[in-house]
VEXDREN-2710 file (C-alpha; in Angstrom, 1 decimal):
% VEXDREN-2710
k/r/px/py/pz
1/MET/108.1/64.1/-51.9
2/ASP/106.9/60.8/-53.2
3/GLU/107.9/57.3/-52.1
4/ASN/110.1/56.6/-55.1
5/LYS/112.2/59.7/-54.4
6/LEU/112.5/58.8/-50.8
7/LYS/113.7/55.3/-51.7
8/LYS/116.4/56.6/-54.0
9/ILE/117.6/59.1/-51.4
10/ALA/117.4/56.5/-48.7
11/LEU/119.3/53.9/-50.8
12/VAL/122.1/56.4/-51.5
13/VAL/122.3/57.5/-47.9
14/VAL/122.2/53.9/-46.5
15/THR/124.8/52.7/-49.0
16/ILE/127.2/55.5/-48.1
17/CYS/126.5/55.0/-44.4
18/VAL/127.2/51.2/-44.7
19/MET/130.5/51.9/-46.3
20/ILE/131.5/54.5/-43.7
21/LEU/130.1/52.9/-40.6
22/SER/131.2/49.3/-41.3
23/GLY/134.3/49.9/-39.4
24/PHE/132.3/50.9/-36.4
25/GLY/130.2/47.7/-36.1
26/PHE/127.2/48.9/-38.1
27/TYR/127.6/46.1/-40.6
28/THR/127.9/43.5/-37.8
29/VAL/124.6/44.7/-36.2
30/ASN/122.7/44.7/-39.5
31/LYS/124.4/41.7/-41.2
32/ASP/121.3/39.6/-41.2
33/LYS/119.1/42.3/-42.8
34/SER/118.6/42.7/-46.5
35/THR/119.4/46.0/-48.2
36/GLN/115.6/46.5/-48.8
37/GLU/115.0/46.2/-45.0
38/ILE/117.7/48.7/-44.3
39/VAL/116.3/51.0/-46.9
40/GLN/112.8/50.7/-45.5
41/GLU/114.1/51.5/-42.0
42/GLY/115.9/54.5/-43.5
43/ILE/112.6/55.6/-45.2
44/LYS/110.8/55.2/-41.9
45/GLU/113.4/57.5/-40.2
46/LEU/112.9/60.1/-43.0
47/LYS/109.1/59.8/-42.6
48/GLU/109.3/60.4/-38.9
49/TYR/110.8/63.8/-39.5
50/ILE/108.0/66.3/-39.9
51/THR/108.8/69.6/-41.6
52/THR/107.9/72.6/-39.5
53/TYR/108.0/76.4/-39.8
54/LYS/108.7/78.9/-37.1
55/MET/105.6/80.5/-35.7
56/SER/105.5/84.0/-34.2
57/GLU/104.0/84.7/-30.8
58/GLU/101.1/86.5/-32.5
59/GLU/100.4/83.5/-34.8
60/ILE/100.3/81.2/-31.8
61/LYS/98.0/83.5/-29.9
62/GLU/95.6/83.6/-32.8
63/LEU/95.4/79.9/-33.4
64/PRO/92.4/79.0/-31.2
65/SER/88.8/79.7/-32.0
66/THR/87.8/82.1/-29.2
67/GLU/84.1/82.9/-30.0
68/ILE/81.3/80.5/-29.1
69/LYS/78.7/81.7/-31.7
70/GLU/75.0/81.8/-31.5
71/GLN/73.3/79.1/-33.6
72/THR/69.9/77.4/-33.6
73/GLU/68.8/73.8/-33.6
74/GLU/67.5/74.4/-37.1
75/GLN/71.0/75.3/-38.2
76/GLU/72.5/72.3/-36.4
77/ASN/69.9/70.0/-38.1
78/ALA/70.8/71.5/-41.5
79/THR/74.4/70.4/-41.2
80/GLU/75.6/67.3/-43.1
81/GLN/75.8/64.6/-40.4
82/ALA/78.9/62.4/-40.2
83/THR/77.8/58.9/-40.8
84/THR/78.6/56.2/-38.3
85/GLU/80.3/53.3/-40.1
86/THR/78.4/50.8/-42.0
87/GLU/79.9/47.9/-43.9
88/GLY/79.8/49.7/-47.3
89/PHE/80.8/53.1/-45.9
90/GLU/83.7/51.5/-44.0
91/LEU/84.8/49.6/-47.2
92/GLN/85.1/52.9/-49.1
93/GLY/87.2/54.4/-46.3
94/GLU/89.4/51.4/-46.2
95/ILE/90.0/51.7/-50.0
96/ALA/91.2/55.2/-49.4
97/TYR/93.4/54.2/-46.5
98/GLU/95.1/51.3/-48.4
99/GLY/95.6/53.5/-51.4
100/ASP/97.2/56.2/-49.3
101/LYS/99.8/53.9/-47.7
102/ALA/102.1/54.3/-50.7
103/ARG/102.3/58.1/-50.3
104/ASN/103.5/60.7/-48.0
105/TRP/101.2/63.7/-47.4
106/ASP/102.5/67.0/-48.6
107/VAL/102.2/68.9/-45.2
108/GLU/104.1/71.3/-43.1
109/LEU/103.2/72.0/-39.4
110/GLY/103.8/75.1/-37.3
111/ASP/106.5/74.5/-34.6
112/TYR/104.0/75.3/-31.8
113/LYS/102.5/72.3/-30.0
114/GLY/99.6/72.7/-27.6
115/LEU/96.0/71.8/-26.8
116/THR/94.1/74.2/-29.0
117/TYR/90.4/74.4/-29.5
118/TYR/89.1/74.8/-33.1
119/SER/85.5/75.5/-34.0
120/GLN/84.3/74.3/-37.4
121/ILE/82.0/77.4/-37.5
122/ASP/84.9/79.8/-36.9
123/ASN/84.6/82.6/-39.5
124/ARG/88.1/82.0/-40.7
125/TRP/87.2/78.7/-42.4
126/SER/83.5/77.9/-41.8
127/ASN/82.6/78.8/-45.5
128/LYS/85.5/77.0/-47.1
129/MET/84.4/74.2/-49.3
130/TYR/85.0/70.7/-47.9
131/SER/83.8/68.4/-50.7
132/SER/85.1/65.5/-52.7
133/VAL/82.5/66.2/-55.5
134/GLY/82.9/70.0/-56.0
135/ASP/79.7/70.8/-54.0
136/ARG/80.1/74.3/-52.7
137/SER/77.3/73.9/-50.2
138/GLN/79.5/71.3/-48.4
139/THR/81.7/73.4/-46.2
140/ILE/83.8/73.0/-43.1
141/GLY/81.0/74.7/-41.2
142/THR/78.4/72.3/-42.4
143/SER/80.4/69.0/-42.5
144/GLY/83.9/69.6/-41.2
145/CYS/83.8/68.1/-37.7
146/GLY/86.2/65.4/-38.9
147/PRO/89.1/67.5/-40.1
148/THR/88.5/70.0/-37.3
149/SER/88.8/67.2/-34.7
150/ALA/91.9/65.8/-36.4
151/ALA/93.5/69.3/-36.5
152/MET/93.0/69.6/-32.7
153/VAL/94.7/66.2/-32.1
154/VAL/97.7/66.9/-34.4
155/THR/98.2/70.5/-33.0
156/ALA/98.3/69.0/-29.5
157/CYS/100.6/66.1/-30.3
158/LYS/102.9/67.2/-33.1
159/GLY/102.5/70.8/-34.3
160/ALA/100.1/73.4/-35.4
161/ILE/97.7/72.7/-38.3
162/THR/94.3/74.4/-38.8
163/PRO/91.0/72.8/-39.9
164/ASP/91.1/74.4/-43.4
165/LYS/94.5/72.8/-44.1
166/MET/93.4/69.5/-42.7
167/SER/90.3/69.5/-44.8
168/ASP/92.4/70.0/-47.9
169/LEU/94.5/66.9/-47.0
170/PHE/91.4/64.8/-46.3
171/VAL/90.0/65.7/-49.7
172/LYS/93.3/65.3/-51.5
173/TYR/94.0/61.8/-50.2
174/GLY/90.5/60.4/-50.4
175/TYR/89.1/60.6/-46.8
176/ARG/86.1/62.9/-47.6
177/SER/83.1/60.9/-48.6
178/ALA/80.6/62.2/-51.2
179/ASN/77.7/62.9/-48.8
180/ASN/78.4/61.6/-45.3
181/GLY/81.3/63.6/-43.9
182/THR/84.7/62.0/-43.2
183/TYR/85.6/58.3/-43.4
184/TRP/86.7/56.7/-40.1
185/SER/89.9/55.6/-41.8
186/ALA/91.1/59.2/-41.9
187/PHE/91.9/58.9/-38.2
188/ARG/94.1/55.9/-38.8
189/ALA/95.9/57.8/-41.6
190/ILE/96.5/60.7/-39.1
191/ALA/98.3/58.3/-36.8
192/ASP/100.4/57.0/-39.6
193/GLU/101.3/60.3/-41.3
194/PHE/102.2/62.1/-38.1
195/ASP/103.7/59.1/-36.3
196/ILE/101.4/59.1/-33.3
197/ASP/101.0/56.0/-31.1
198/TYR/97.4/54.9/-31.8
199/THR/94.8/52.5/-30.7
200/GLU/91.1/52.0/-31.7
201/THR/88.3/50.7/-29.5
202/TYR/84.5/50.5/-29.2
203/ASN/84.7/50.3/-25.4
204/LEU/84.2/53.3/-23.2
205/ASP/85.9/51.8/-20.2
206/THR/89.0/51.3/-22.3
207/VAL/88.7/55.0/-23.3
208/VAL/88.5/56.1/-19.7
209/ASN/91.7/54.3/-18.9
210/LEU/93.4/55.7/-21.9
211/LEU/92.4/59.2/-21.0
212/LYS/94.0/58.7/-17.6
213/ASN/97.2/57.6/-19.4
214/ASN/97.9/60.6/-21.6
215/TYR/95.6/59.9/-24.7
216/TYR/93.4/62.2/-26.7
217/VAL/90.4/60.5/-28.1
218/VAL/88.3/61.3/-31.1
219/ALA/84.8/59.9/-30.6
220/SER/82.2/59.2/-33.4
221/CYS/78.8/60.0/-31.9
222/GLY/75.4/59.2/-33.2
223/ASN/72.1/60.9/-32.5
224/GLY/72.2/61.9/-28.8
225/LEU/73.9/64.4/-26.5
226/PHE/76.3/65.9/-29.0
227/THR/74.4/65.7/-32.2
228/ASN/71.0/65.1/-33.8
229/GLY/72.7/62.9/-36.5
230/GLY/76.4/62.1/-36.6
231/HIS/79.4/64.0/-35.3
232/PHE/83.0/63.8/-34.3
233/ILE/84.2/65.3/-31.0
234/VAL/87.5/65.2/-29.1
235/LEU/87.8/63.9/-25.5
236/THR/90.7/65.8/-24.1
237/GLY/91.0/64.5/-20.5
238/ILE/89.3/63.2/-17.4
239/GLU/89.2/64.5/-13.9
240/GLY/87.6/62.1/-11.3
241/ASN/84.5/61.0/-13.1
242/THR/84.1/63.9/-15.5
243/ILE/85.3/63.8/-19.1
244/SER/86.4/67.1/-20.7
245/VAL/85.4/67.5/-24.4
246/PHE/86.3/69.8/-27.3
247/ASP/83.1/69.9/-29.4
248/PRO/83.9/71.4/-32.9
249/TYR/80.3/72.3/-33.3
250/LEU/79.8/74.0/-29.9
251/TYR/77.5/77.0/-30.0
252/ALA/75.9/79.2/-27.4
253/GLY/73.1/77.4/-25.6
254/LYS/73.7/74.0/-27.3
255/PHE/73.3/72.2/-24.0
256/ASN/70.6/74.4/-22.6
257/THR/67.8/72.6/-24.5
258/SER/65.1/70.3/-23.2
259/THR/66.8/67.1/-24.4
260/ARG/70.3/68.1/-23.4
261/ARG/69.8/70.2/-20.3
262/GLY/71.3/68.8/-17.1
263/LYS/73.4/66.2/-18.9
264/ALA/76.5/68.3/-19.6
265/THR/77.9/71.7/-18.6
266/VAL/80.0/74.2/-20.5
267/ASN/82.8/76.5/-19.4
268/GLY/84.2/78.6/-22.1
269/ASN/85.2/76.3/-25.0
270/THR/85.0/73.0/-23.0
271/VAL/82.1/70.7/-22.4
272/TYR/82.1/68.6/-19.2
273/VAL/80.1/65.4/-19.0
274/THR/80.2/62.6/-16.5
275/VAL/81.2/59.1/-17.6
276/ASP/77.7/57.8/-16.9
277/ASN/76.0/60.6/-18.9
278/PHE/78.4/60.1/-21.8
279/ARG/77.7/56.3/-21.7
280/ASN/73.9/56.8/-21.5
281/TYR/73.4/59.8/-23.9
282/ALA/76.4/60.4/-26.2
283/ASN/75.6/57.3/-28.4
284/ALA/79.3/56.9/-29.2
285/LYS/80.0/54.3/-31.9
286/GLY/83.8/54.3/-32.1
287/PHE/86.9/55.8/-30.5
288/PHE/90.3/56.8/-32.1
289/CYS/92.9/57.2/-29.5
290/TYR/96.2/59.1/-29.7
291/LYS/99.1/59.0/-27.3
292/HIS/100.7/62.3/-26.1
293/ASP/103.6/62.9/-23.7
294/GLY/101.5/64.3/-20.8
295/GLU/103.3/67.7/-21.0
296/VAL/101.0/69.4/-23.4
297/LYS/100.1/72.9/-22.4
298/ALA/96.7/74.5/-23.3
299/ASN/96.6/77.4/-25.7
300/ASN/94.3/79.6/-23.6
301/THR/96.0/83.0/-23.7
302/GLN/92.9/84.5/-25.4
303/PRO/89.6/84.8/-23.5
304/VAL/86.7/82.8/-24.8
305/VAL/83.6/85.0/-25.7
306/THR/80.2/83.2/-25.6
307/SER/77.4/84.9/-27.5
308/THR/74.1/85.6/-26.0
309/TYR/71.1/83.6/-27.4
310/THR/67.4/83.7/-27.5
311/ARG/64.9/81.6/-25.5
312/TYR/61.1/81.9/-24.8
313/VAL/59.3/81.7/-21.5
314/ASN/57.3/78.4/-21.4
315/ALA/55.3/78.8/-18.2
316/LYS/51.5/79.4/-18.5
317/ILE/51.3/81.1/-15.1
318/GLY/54.4/83.2/-15.7
319/LEU/58.1/82.9/-14.7
320/ASN/59.8/84.4/-11.7
321/VAL/63.0/86.4/-12.2
322/ARG/65.5/86.3/-9.3
323/ASN/68.5/88.3/-8.3
324/THR/70.7/85.1/-8.0
325/PRO/70.1/81.4/-8.8
326/ASN/67.3/80.4/-6.4
327/GLY/67.5/83.9/-4.8
328/ALA/65.0/86.6/-4.1
329/ARG/62.3/87.4/-6.6
330/ILE/62.9/90.7/-8.4
331/GLY/60.3/90.4/-11.2
332/GLY/58.2/88.2/-13.4
333/LEU/57.7/87.4/-17.1
334/VAL/54.5/86.3/-18.8
335/ASN/54.2/83.1/-20.9
336/GLY/55.8/83.5/-24.4
337/THR/58.2/86.4/-23.5
338/GLN/61.4/86.4/-25.6
339/VAL/64.5/86.6/-23.4
340/THR/68.2/86.9/-24.0
341/VAL/70.3/84.5/-22.1
342/ALA/73.9/85.5/-21.3
343/GLU/75.1/82.5/-19.3
344/THR/73.9/79.5/-17.3
345/SER/74.8/78.1/-13.9
346/GLY/73.5/74.6/-13.3
347/ASN/69.8/74.7/-14.0
348/TRP/69.6/78.5/-14.0
349/SER/69.9/81.0/-16.8
350/ARG/71.0/84.6/-16.4
351/ILE/69.0/86.8/-18.8
352/VAL/69.8/90.4/-19.8
353/SER/66.6/91.2/-21.7
354/PRO/63.9/92.3/-21.1
355/ILE/65.0/92.3/-17.5
356/ASN/68.3/91.5/-15.8
357/GLY/68.2/88.5/-13.5
358/TRP/68.1/84.7/-13.2
359/VAL/65.3/82.3/-14.2
360/SER/64.9/78.6/-14.1
361/SER/66.1/77.0/-17.3
362/ASN/63.3/74.4/-17.1
363/TYR/60.8/77.0/-18.2
364/LEU/62.7/78.3/-21.3
365/ALA/61.8/77.0/-24.7
366/ASN/64.0/77.1/-27.9
367/LYS/61.3/78.6/-30.0
368/LEU/57.7/80.0/-29.9
369/THR/55.0/77.3/-30.1
370/SER/51.3/77.4/-29.7
371/SER/51.8/76.3/-26.1
372/THR/54.0/79.3/-25.3
373/VAL/52.3/82.0/-27.3
374/GLY/48.9/80.7/-28.1
375/ASP/47.0/81.0/-31.4
376/PHE/47.2/84.8/-31.6
377/GLN/50.6/85.2/-33.2
378/THR/50.3/87.6/-36.1
379/VAL/52.3/90.3/-37.8
380/GLY/50.2/92.7/-40.0
381/THR/48.0/95.8/-40.0
382/TYR/45.1/96.4/-37.5
383/LYS/42.6/99.0/-36.5
384/LEU/42.0/99.7/-32.8
385/LYS/38.5/98.7/-31.8
386/ARG/38.2/101.2/-28.9
387/ASN/39.9/104.2/-27.3
388/CYS/43.0/102.8/-25.5
389/TYR/46.5/103.4/-24.4
390/LEU/49.9/102.5/-25.9
391/TYR/53.0/102.2/-23.7
392/SER/56.7/102.9/-24.1
393/ASN/57.7/99.7/-22.3
394/GLN/56.9/96.1/-23.3
395/ASN/55.5/95.3/-19.9
396/LEU/52.9/98.0/-20.5
397/THR/54.5/100.6/-18.2
398/GLY/56.4/103.8/-18.7
399/VAL/55.1/106.7/-20.9
400/ARG/51.4/106.2/-21.8
401/TYR/49.9/107.4/-25.0
402/SER/46.1/107.8/-25.6
403/TYR/44.7/106.7/-29.0
404/LEU/41.3/106.8/-30.5
405/ALA/39.3/103.9/-31.9
406/ASN/40.0/103.0/-35.6
407/THR/43.6/104.2/-35.4
408/VAL/45.6/102.1/-37.8
409/VAL/48.7/100.3/-36.4
410/THR/51.2/97.8/-37.9
411/VAL/52.4/95.0/-35.7
412/LEU/56.2/94.8/-35.7
413/GLN/56.8/92.0/-33.2
414/ASN/54.8/89.6/-31.1
415/VAL/56.5/90.2/-27.7
416/ASN/54.4/87.6/-25.9
417/SER/50.9/86.1/-25.7
418/ARG/49.5/89.4/-24.4
419/VAL/51.7/92.2/-25.8
420/ASP/52.7/93.4/-29.4
421/LYS/55.3/95.9/-30.4
422/ILE/53.5/98.2/-33.0
423/LYS/54.0/101.3/-35.2
424/VAL/51.3/103.9/-35.5
425/ASN/50.9/104.3/-39.3
426/LYS/50.0/108.0/-39.4
427/THR/52.7/109.3/-37.0
428/GLY/55.4/106.5/-37.0
429/ARG/55.4/106.2/-33.2
430/ILE/56.7/102.9/-31.9
431/ALA/55.0/101.6/-28.8
432/TYR/53.5/98.5/-27.1
433/ILE/49.9/97.5/-26.9
434/ASP/47.7/95.0/-25.2
435/LYS/46.4/92.7/-28.0
436/SER/42.9/92.8/-26.7
437/ASN/42.6/96.3/-28.1
438/TYR/42.6/95.2/-31.8
439/ALA/39.5/95.2/-33.9
440/ASN/38.5/91.9/-35.4
441/THR/39.1/93.0/-39.0
442/THR/42.7/93.1/-40.3
443/THR/44.4/93.8/-43.6
444/ASN/47.5/92.0/-44.9
445/VAL/47.8/89.9/-41.9
446/SER/50.4/87.1/-41.9
447/LYS/51.5/84.6/-39.3
448/ASN/54.7/85.3/-37.3
449/THR/57.3/82.9/-38.6
450/VAL/60.5/84.5/-37.0
451/GLY/62.9/81.7/-36.1
452/GLN/61.3/79.1/-38.4
453/GLY/63.2/77.2/-41.1
454/LYS/61.8/77.3/-44.6
455/LEU/62.5/75.6/-47.9
456/LEU/62.5/77.8/-51.0
457/ARG/61.3/77.3/-54.5
458/ALA/63.8/78.2/-57.2
459/CYS/63.7/82.0/-56.9
460/SER/65.6/85.3/-56.4
461/LEU/66.5/86.9/-53.1
462/TYR/67.2/90.7/-52.8
463/SER/69.5/93.0/-50.9
464/ASN/66.7/95.5/-50.1
465/SER/63.5/95.0/-48.2
466/ASN/61.4/96.3/-51.0
467/LEU/62.7/93.5/-53.2
468/THR/65.1/95.7/-55.2
469/GLY/68.9/96.1/-55.3
470/THR/71.3/93.2/-55.8
471/ARG/69.4/90.0/-56.8
472/TYR/70.7/86.5/-55.8
473/SER/69.4/83.4/-57.6
474/TYR/68.8/80.3/-55.5
475/LEU/67.9/76.8/-56.3
476/GLU/64.8/74.9/-55.2
477/ASN/65.0/73.4/-51.6
478/THR/67.5/76.0/-50.4
479/TYR/67.1/76.1/-46.6
480/VAL/66.7/79.5/-44.9
481/ILE/65.9/80.8/-41.4
482/VAL/63.3/83.6/-41.0
483/LEU/64.9/86.6/-39.2
484/GLN/62.1/89.1/-39.5
485/ASN/58.6/89.4/-40.9
486/VAL/59.0/92.8/-42.7
487/ASN/55.4/92.9/-43.9
488/ALA/52.7/90.7/-45.2
489/ASN/54.6/89.9/-48.4
490/VAL/58.3/90.1/-47.4
491/ASP/60.6/88.3/-45.0
492/LYS/64.2/89.0/-44.0
493/ILE/66.0/85.7/-44.1
494/ARG/69.4/84.0/-43.6
495/VAL/70.6/81.3/-46.0
496/VAL/71.8/78.5/-43.7
497/ARG/74.5/77.1/-46.0
498/THR/76.2/80.4/-46.8
499/GLY/75.1/82.8/-44.1
500/ARG/73.8/85.4/-46.6
501/ILE/71.2/87.9/-45.3
502/ALA/68.6/88.9/-47.8
503/TYR/64.9/89.5/-48.4
504/VAL/62.4/87.1/-50.0
505/ASN/58.8/87.3/-51.3
506/LYS/56.9/84.9/-49.0
507/ASN/55.2/83.3/-52.0
508/ASN/58.5/81.6/-52.7
509/TYR/58.3/79.3/-49.7
510/LYS/57.4/75.7/-50.4
END
């Protein structure tokens, strides 16, 4: 309902009420106020009423994002970073804010109120377009930390609203910038529209005091602990000297990297960081603070599932595997070994592949580099230079197979600096080999690029590995992640913006 309709309704209501209530002292109380002032107060009362709908128990249960997904730093870096305010950027946001004051948002909330975690990369809305210029590559997953943070605040303070609905509101009312995420003024508009007591500050000490006095705080962070560019997060509370954080772009292993490790811990969907570490590493530029009644319950009826993620051993003399953090040694891994991490505890990581146990996180790298794997990192076709053994296990144990010199094999995977997973071309047997057994001559050899990010030329991608089937056309500079080196000519890739899995001719990389 627009403001003019509200004024007409309020004017009629107020006029009738003045006539009816004058005998009860209403006129005496308001005799010094103009009709316009009384009307405006009536409009304010009407605006404070928020339309809600009844939610079922199942709808409430399904509200939170319950999966902490696997992502990579390359994917994080490919997201559109929310810009910290500059004079010009702030001016555009203020123009939207001033223009919006004359309107009421067309919004309805669920009647459930509770502290609810939303992830911007939740499959329910991650691919929904969030753009003021019709750019379908701008999605909630790539640039929606602003509306996702706002949805968490409103759901906790007033009633349930999801990030996809909030993103529509931000676009509709002018709070989505063309290329730099969400304007800061959107968070002032949230306080106005949903009638939440609000304050704004640049001072972390003020924020700490507000957290202790029933406030939720949206923080705009620059390059640092929570982002490599710009990002909005929600500070949900403080216990002693530790701040609890809902990060809308939380993914498995995000804080188990060399630059973030030891500065924050994660339990389920919540990041915990000390005040000092937040001050020193978060690079927070501004804080938007919302009062709540202190009685907000957490919507945590559903368990949070954290995906496993990949790391690589970065220890030239090898890495011990232990039965518990700092416990007894139960095995070892050579430099460059790919491992699957299931959880962390302090500075330790529990791995479930290629062996179950705990390893020091200090010796795990995010990706293969020349220092972890060495220069011999190739996928292709080779001849064996001598009679040798292949093995059923990647640590060169298990069933042993004898093969003659000049047997042709194709490398499927570089397991580590010493071992490859291969296929015997003639028989199709899959096994593992010591790399020293290759002949010097190779055919169709290509460098292992699994995990790397690539830019495409304008080209077609295909649904089948032999470059047939459904064909997808992509523009120049589309960013993809290499998932598998299928052969010397073809890679299996994932398009970062859309998540599409397809196959590409390697000649199409820039």
